[in-house]
FIRODREN-460695 format. One line per field, with one value per residue (C-alpha): x, y, z; residue number from 0; residue in three letters. Coordinates in steps of 0.001 Angstrom, whole numbers, plus 524288, in hexadecimal, padded with zeros to 5 digits. Example, Ala and Ser with C-alpha at 12.3 -4.5 7.8 and 13.67 -1.06 7.14 Angstrom:
2
X	8300C;83566
Y	7EE6C;7FBDC
Z	81E78;81BE4
guza	0;1
nupa	ALA;SER
// end
This chain:
208
X	ED840;ECF02;EC677;EBA1F;EB975;EACFE;EACB0;EA973;EAB4A;EA05A;EA1C6;E9F3B;E9459;E8D58;E8D7C;E8905;E7E12;E78B9;E7988;E71DC;E6763;E5B33;E5855;E64CE;E6159;E68D8;E6F98;E74C2;E771F;E80C8;E875F;E89DD;E8D73;E9824;E9DAF;E9DFE;EA449;EAF91;EB172;EB15B;EBB11;EC4B0;EC458;EC602;ED2F0;ED8B4;EE42D;EE579;EF398;EF72E;EFF22;F074D;F07F7;F0A9B;F0140;F0483;EFEB7;EFECD;F0B33;F1287;F11F0;F0BBB;F0B79;EFE9A;EF904;EEE3F;EE8FC;EF344;EE973;EDEE7;ED1E3;EC59F;EB7F2;EAE15;EA00D;E96E1;E8B3B;E831A;E8438;E92D1;E91BA;E8D74;E9B63;EA315;EA27C;EA771;EB2D6;EB66F;EB5C6;EC166;EC79D;EC5FD;ECF25;EC7EC;EC42B;EB6AA;EB17C;EA3B5;E9DC5;E8F47;E89B1;E7B34;E75E6;E6B57;E6059;E5D80;E6AF6;E722D;E7D3B;E83DD;E84BA;E8F32;E89E5;E94C5;EA350;EACFC;EB973;EC5FB;ED2E8;ED435;EE1BD;EE767;EDC2A;ED4D9;EC6BC;EBB27;EAEBB;EA352;E9817;E9039;E8859;E8F65;E83C8;E871F;E941C;E919C;E927C;E9E9C;EA560;EA2A6;EA7E4;EB449;EB6CA;EB577;EBE8F;EC8D4;EC8D1;ECC69;ED91A;ED586;EDFB5;ED633;EC733;EBF99;EB106;EAAC1;E9CEE;E938E;E8CA6;E90A9;E8CBC;E964A;E9144;E94DE;EA227;EA53A;EA19C;EA9EC;EB602;EB456;EB2FA;EBDC5;ECA1F;ED134;EC523;EC258;EB55C;EB2B6;EA4BC;E9D46;E9544;E933A;E84B6;E7F44;E7797;E70E9;E61CE;E5A8E;E5BC2;E6A67;E6AAC;E7397;E6CBF;E6BB8;E740F;E6EA4;E65D6;E6966;E757A;E738D;E652E;E67A8;E7375;E6C28;E5E39;E587D;E4CDF;E5006
Y	E6CEA;E62DA;E6524;E64F4;E69E8;E6915;E718D;E6819;E70B1;E749D;E8328;E81A9;E784E;E832B;E8BE7;E8176;E7D3D;E8B37;E8C9D;E8011;E83BA;E885C;E9203;E99B0;EA77C;EAE27;EB6EC;EAB0F;EA343;EAD7B;EADBD;E9F09;E9F11;EA97F;EA190;E953C;E9C7D;E9FFF;E921C;E8D03;E9779;E941C;E85DE;E88DF;E90C5;E8869;E853F;E92C0;E965B;EA171;EADF6;EB452;EC2C9;ECC1B;ED4D7;EDF2F;EDD6D;EE844;EE261;EDE93;ED67B;EC95E;EBE88;EBC0E;EB176;EB364;EACCF;EA90D;EA93D;EB247;EAD19;EAF62;EAC38;EA99A;EA84A;EA192;EAAB8;EAC52;EA269;EA2E7;EB0D1;EAAC7;EA565;EB16C;EB91B;EAD85;EABE5;EBA45;EB8AC;EAF74;EB3BD;EC248;EC44E;EBAF6;EC0F4;EBE21;EB948;EB5DA;EAB50;EAAEE;E9D91;E9A9D;E8CDD;E892A;E8303;E78A4;E7456;E7793;E7CB9;E89AB;E956B;E9FD5;EADBD;EB52A;EB396;EBD9C;EBA58;EC102;EBBB2;EADA0;EA9F4;EA21A;EA52B;E9C0D;E9D64;E9A0A;E96F5;E99F3;E90C6;E8CEE;E81A2;E776C;E7026;E6ABC;E7200;E77B5;E8622;E84BF;E7CAD;E86C0;E9195;E89A4;E8821;E9644;E99B7;E8FBC;E95AF;EA2E5;E9CE8;E9A0F;E920B;E8B6D;E8B5F;E86C9;E862C;E89CC;E8440;E82A5;E7688;E6D5D;E6077;E5571;E56B1;E6503;E6319;E57F0;E6049;E6BB7;E6360;E5B26;E6780;E6FD5;E6869;E6F74;E767D;E7520;E75BD;E79FD;E775B;E7666;E6AB3;E6091;E5D12;E5030;E5423;E5D87;E5DDA;E5DB0;E6C7A;E6C5F;E7144;E6AFF;E6259;E6503;E7139;E7E77;E832A;E8DC8;E949C;EA160;EA28D;EA021;EA95C;EB496;EB194;EB019;EA70E;E98DE
Z	42251;41C46;41079;41903;4270F;42F7D;43B6B;44675;4528F;45BBC;459AB;44AF8;44E6A;45635;44A6E;44133;449EB;44AE4;43BE9;43A2F;443CC;43CE2;44820;445A3;44196;43624;43FE3;447ED;43B57;436D8;443DA;44398;43542;4382F;4437D;43BF1;4306F;43961;43DE8;42FB7;42B52;43692;432E6;42473;4267A;43161;42890;421CE;42004;428B9;426C0;4315D;4341E;43F5D;446AA;4508B;45E13;46832;46DD4;4611D;454FB;454B5;44A71;443DF;43AF3;43114;424BA;41AC5;40F92;40B1E;4106F;4083F;40CC9;401E4;4065A;3FCF8;3FC6D;40419;40EC0;40F67;414CE;421C3;4240C;41F89;42C2B;43397;42A7D;42C1F;43AEE;43A4D;42D51;42D11;421DC;418F4;40BB4;4065B;3F982;3F559;3ED56;3E9F3;3E6FF;3E528;3E5B4;3DBB3;3E38D;3D924;3D529;3E1BF;3D9DD;3DD1C;3D450;3D6A6;3D5AA;3DCEE;3DEAB;3E431;3EBC9;3EF21;3E955;3EDD3;3E97B;3F4DC;3FD82;4078C;403FD;40D4B;4060F;40ECA;40AC2;4169B;410A8;40890;40300;3F57B;3F658;3E8EF;3ECBE;3F544;3EAAB;3E07B;3E98E;3EC50;3DDC9;3DB14;3E5E9;3E241;3D4BA;3DB1F;3E0D0;3EEEE;3F62A;3FF84;3FF18;40AEE;40B5E;41816;41AAC;425B3;420FD;415D3;4105C;40C97;3FE9E;3FE81;404D6;3FB47;3EF5F;3F3A2;3F651;3E977;3E131;3E81A;3EBDA;3F71A;3FC52;40AC2;4124A;4201A;424C1;43190;42D2D;422BC;42276;41CE2;410B3;4077A;406CD;3FA36;3F909;3FA55;4085C;41260;41C11;4279D;4244A;42943;41E82;414CE;41AD7;4134E;416EE;42522;42530;41F24;42386;415F4;41387;4112B
guza	0;1;2;3;4;5;6;7;8;9;10;11;12;13;14;15;16;17;18;19;20;21;22;23;24;25;26;27;28;29;30;31;32;33;34;35;36;37;38;39;40;41;42;43;44;45;46;47;48;49;50;51;52;53;54;55;56;57;58;59;60;61;62;63;64;65;66;67;68;69;70;71;72;73;74;75;76;77;78;79;80;81;82;83;84;85;86;87;88;89;90;91;92;93;94;95;96;97;98;99;100;101;102;103;104;105;106;107;108;109;110;111;112;113;114;115;116;117;118;119;120;121;122;123;124;125;126;127;128;129;130;131;132;133;134;135;136;137;138;139;140;141;142;143;144;145;146;147;148;149;150;151;152;153;154;155;156;157;158;159;160;161;162;163;164;165;166;167;168;169;170;171;172;173;174;175;176;177;178;179;180;181;182;183;184;185;186;187;188;189;190;191;192;193;194;195;196;197;198;199;200;201;202;203;204;205;206;207
nupa	UNK;UNK;UNK;UNK;UNK;UNK;UNK;UNK;UNK;UNK;UNK;UNK;UNK;UNK;UNK;UNK;UNK;UNK;UNK;UNK;UNK;UNK;UNK;UNK;UNK;UNK;UNK;UNK;UNK;UNK;UNK;UNK;UNK;UNK;UNK;UNK;UNK;UNK;UNK;UNK;UNK;UNK;UNK;UNK;UNK;UNK;UNK;UNK;UNK;UNK;UNK;UNK;UNK;UNK;UNK;UNK;UNK;UNK;UNK;UNK;UNK;UNK;UNK;UNK;UNK;UNK;UNK;UNK;UNK;UNK;UNK;UNK;UNK;UNK;UNK;UNK;UNK;UNK;UNK;UNK;UNK;UNK;UNK;UNK;UNK;UNK;UNK;UNK;UNK;UNK;UNK;UNK;UNK;UNK;UNK;UNK;UNK;UNK;UNK;UNK;UNK;UNK;UNK;UNK;UNK;UNK;UNK;UNK;UNK;UNK;UNK;UNK;UNK;UNK;UNK;UNK;UNK;UNK;UNK;UNK;UNK;UNK;UNK;UNK;UNK;UNK;UNK;UNK;UNK;UNK;UNK;UNK;UNK;UNK;UNK;UNK;UNK;UNK;UNK;UNK;UNK;UNK;UNK;UNK;UNK;UNK;UNK;UNK;UNK;UNK;UNK;UNK;UNK;UNK;UNK;UNK;UNK;UNK;UNK;UNK;UNK;UNK;UNK;UNK;UNK;UNK;UNK;UNK;UNK;UNK;UNK;UNK;UNK;UNK;UNK;UNK;UNK;UNK;UNK;UNK;UNK;UNK;UNK;UNK;UNK;UNK;UNK;UNK;UNK;UNK;UNK;UNK;UNK;UNK;UNK;UNK;UNK;UNK;UNK;UNK;UNK;UNK;UNK;UNK;UNK;UNK;UNK;UNK
// end
């Protein structure tokens, strides 16, 4: 799997278009975020090592294959919560950590205010950060998770910029990024243009 993967299929495109649409209500925004979260997660673990086992069917034993590594989903609060249900739809055994990062409106730098994760030794970690603008928050999250012993860290995003992608890759060798789109630029306020607005506000229906 390459360092950067952009979903380019029409099904993902349907979800992304609905998330971008300013007319989409919070209820439907959450629905499409969940569906896209599943698609991003599936692509992120496409080369995950498997582990074989046996299950008993009504007619007899059958071989089965499951994840060969512990999978940990780590939403970056609060927007990352919008992708978590979709991750669990396709990876129901994934454990969950949380990282709280708050961006300073003037400096655009992230400040960590919360960090709690399960043991990460040898784990495959999915960082759920829907908007990769400058890439600062996601990069800080990846560094913290690498320090905890994660084997592979992959950032799942809905919309990124090339600036954000480059920063994450430059500061974190070995990290991977799976996103639904890479948009052209940031505006003067640090928002992705055209983007989709503030993901957290649209997800939870808070003023923006």
